[in-house]
N, C-alpha and C positions, 0 to 999 in steps of 0.2 A: 276126300281128305278127313281126318278126325276134327272134330270142333273143339277138343281139349288141347290145351298148350302144353308143351314138355321140353324139358331141359335134361340134356344127358352129358355126363362127364366120363372120360375115357382115363382111366388110371393105370399106370405101369404096376403100382404095388397098392395093396390095401393099406390105408392111411394117407396116401399122397393127395388125393382129392378131397378127403374129409379135413385135411389141414388147410390145403390151399384154396379152396372154394366152397367149403363146407357151410359157412354162414350165408353165402350167397344162393347155394342151393335150398338151403332152410328159408330164406326169404321169398324165393320163388313158390316153395311149396306152401308157405303162408298164404301166398296171393293166389292159390287155385291151381298152381301149375303141377303136372307130374314131374317128379324128380328123380333121376336114376344115377348110378355110377356103376359103369363097366369095369370090374376089376381084374385086369388081364394076368396078373400073378397075385400071390397073396404076400410077397416079401419074405417067404418062409426061410431065406439063408441069411437072414439079417440079425440072428442072435448068435452070441459067442460060445454057448454052451448047450442049448437045446438043439436037438435034431430037428431037421427040416419038416419031418412029420408032426412033431410036437409043436414047432413053432408057427407051422403052417395052421395048424388047429387053432392055436390060440389067436393069431391074427384074423381068422375068419370070424371067430366069436367076437373079437373087439369090434371088427368092421360091422358086423350085424347090430351090435349094440349101438355104435356111434350113428349107423344109418337110421334106426329107429328114433333117437334123439333128433336127427336132421329130417326126419319125415322123407327118407330117401330110400328107394328100393335098390338094392345092389345086385348085381349080376356078376357070378364068379365063372371066368373061363380058366381052363386048365393048365396054363402055360407056367414054366418054370422060372423061378426068380434068377436074375442074371445071365439067362439064356433067351430072352425074348428077342425075336427075330421079325423084321418087317416083310413079312411073306404074305403072298396073296391068300394062303391058306388062312392065315390068322385074320388078314383084313376081311376075307368072307363071313367070318362068324360076327365080327362086329357090323358088318354090313346088313346081315340078317336082323340083328337087333334095331339098326336104325330103321330099317323097312318096317319094323313090327311097333316100335315106339314112336316113330314120326316126329322127332325132335325139330323145334325151330330154332333152339340154340345149343351148341355142341361146345363144351369145355375139354380143351386138350393140353398136353404138356407144351411148352415152348421148345422151339427147335435148337436152341442153344444151351445145351445141357452137358455137365460132365459125366451124366450117368447113361450108359449104353441103353438100358431098357427105357428110360424116359425118351431118348431119341427115337427108338423104335415106335414106342407109344405114339409119339407126335405123328410120325409118317404113316402109321397104321391107321390113326384116326382120319387123316385126310383121305388116304386110299380108300378105306371104307365107306367114306361120304361119297367118294367119286362112284364107287361100285353100286353103293345103295340107290344112288339118284339116276343112275344110267339104266333105262329100260332094256337095254341090249346085254345085261350081265344077268345070266340065270343063275340064282343063288340056290336054286333047289326048293324054294318055298313059294307057295301061292299067295304073295303079299303085293301091293301096290310099291312102285317106286317111292323112295323117301322123297319129301318135299325139300325145298330150298332151306339151308339153314346156315346161320352165320357161327364161323368157330372163333372162339375166344381161346387164349392161353393163359394158364393160371400164373401166379406168382409162387414159384417153388424155389427154395434156397439153393436147389442143385441146377436149377435152369435158368440162371442170370446172365449169361453171355448174351448180350443184344437185348436183352428184355427191357421194352420202354412201355410203360402203362399207357393204354389208350381209352380204356372204358373203365369207370370206377363205379363201385355199387356200395350205397350207404348200407353198412351192416350194423350200425349203432345198437338197434334194438334186438339184434340177433346174438351178440356176443356172449352173453351168459349161458345161453344154450350151445352155442359153438364150443365153447369151454367145456360143458358137460361131455360133449360128442368126443373133444380132443383127449379129456381124461379116460374114455373108454379104452385107449390104447395105452399099455405100459410105456411106449416110447413117448407117448404124450404127456405122461405124469412124470417124465425125466429119468425114467429107469434105465434107459440105454446110454445115459451119459450125455447126450447132446441136448440142448435147451431149446427143443422144438416150439414149445409154446412161447417162450420169450422172444423168438425170432419172428414167429407169425404175428402174435400180438403186436410187437413194435412196427412192424410192416404195416399192419392195418390202422395203427395210430398215425404213422407218417403219412399214408396216403389220405387218411381222414384230414389231417391238417391241410393237406393240399387243396381239397375240395370243400373244406370249412365245416366238416362234421367230425364226430367224435372218433369213428372207425369206418374204414372202407376197404374192401378187397379190390385190388386192381387186377386188369386182364390185358395181355397183349394182342395185337392182331398183326397178319402180315402186311407189308407195306402197301401192297397193291389192293388190299381191302379197306384202306383208309379213304378212298375215293368217294366223296359225297356229290351227288348230284342234285341241284338246287335250281329252283326257277327265280329265287329272289334269296337275299341274303337275311 
């Protein structure tokens, strides 16, 4: 197993994880971890006037610029915005990356979402992890099976149903750079009409108040994963 530490986020669209978990990824990168985002789609159908080709190219440039600020390596998969399906074909591509990167922490979308792509991305991340860690899955590459990793689900405005924070990361020192990464996206600067920064910054402030810091990003885990085994309290 590799001796370096690695964290990987699996995003339905470019900007999803930069917004919801970007500061957390940056904090880990500054702490010596490798940080990665797997971009399943570019979100290329999200512009009212630009073609999917034009907006896809723009979103890729924006994601690359944001990831440079966040010290994250992006991995772009070739799937279509609005058409993401939770199939084993897609999961296998993610699983290969999990075996190559060997993450010990995975950030996914929460399962309670109003967006079909986010729901698919949630299930794909979990299926891919199962495939990557099970040595009986032949993924067509000569790589060791992935090590055990814990999956955390990011706080996304479209993934609110049943989302209950469980883990909090103090990002107070990373907010300025996170804002720079946010502003790499036109929608992050408010050009799409939705106040993304206002929502995400406010959430981190509320989470920060809860744990006694200025800003924090919060993550949910599945109920069955909240079990803690201790020999003493």
